[in-house]
N, C-alpha and C positions, 0 to 999 in steps of 0.2 A: 352465499349464493342462495337465492330463493328457488325452490324446486316445487313444482306443482304436486300436490298430495296424491292425485290419481296416478301420477307417474312413479312416485315413490312406492306406492302399493304394488305396482307392476314391476318394480325394480329397474325402472328406466329413468334416464335424465333427458329432458328435451334439449336438443342441441341448438346452440345459437346459429343464427344465419350470418353470412358475411357482412350484411348491413348492420346487424347488431354488434358484431365484432368491431367494426370501424367506429360506430357510435360510442361503444363502451370505452374504447381506447381514447377517444376524444374527451370523454367525461373525466378520465383520470389523468389526462394530459401526457399520455405515453406515446412515444414513437413506436414504429413497428419493431425496431431493434430492442427497445426496452421490454415490450411485451414478449417477444421471442425469447429474450434472456430469462424473464420471470417464469415463462412456461417451459423453458428448456427445450425449445424447438428451433429449427432453422428459420432464419428470417425469410428465406425464399419460400418456405412452406407457408408462412403467415401471409406473405404478399400474394401468393397464388390463391390462397383461400379467400382473402379479402376482395380480390378482383374477380373471383369466380373462374379463374383459369384452370383450377383443379379443386377437387374435393378430397381433403385428407381423410384418413381413417377416423372413425368415431372417437377412438381413444385419444387421438391428437387434438381434435376439437375440444374434447372434455378437459384436457390439461390446460389448453388456452383459456377456456371458459372458467376453469377453477382459479387460474391466476388472476383473472379480472374480478372474480367474485371475492377473492382475498383482498383485493385492492378497494373493495367497497361497492362494486357494481351489482345491481339486482337485475335479473333478466325477467322480462314480462313476455308472455306468449299470447298468441291469438286466443281471444275469448276470455282473458283474465280481467280485462277492463270493460267498462260499459261500451266504449267506442271500439273495442275489439282488436286493435292492431298490436303486433309484436313491437317490443321496444326495450329500452334500458333506462335505469335511473340509478342514482346514488343512494346507498343505505344511509339512514340517519346516523350521525356520529355518536 
């Protein structure tokens, strides 16, 4: 998982958004159940996060994000690219 250097220096990880989560899951062709299993969280927690129905604790988002990162997803945040938007991509094999 790619982490912005300025956040590493502050000891923080930028958390993914629900949109990034859905896009990342699509990149690796995972169902919500597969991601929930990989992250060891409840599928309802993941569903609620992805739909914006609730916002789980930061630690929960971090384990979901870590599972996606281990599957090859790289998270991009506002300002990291010339066109500026947050997004996801796959790491080179």
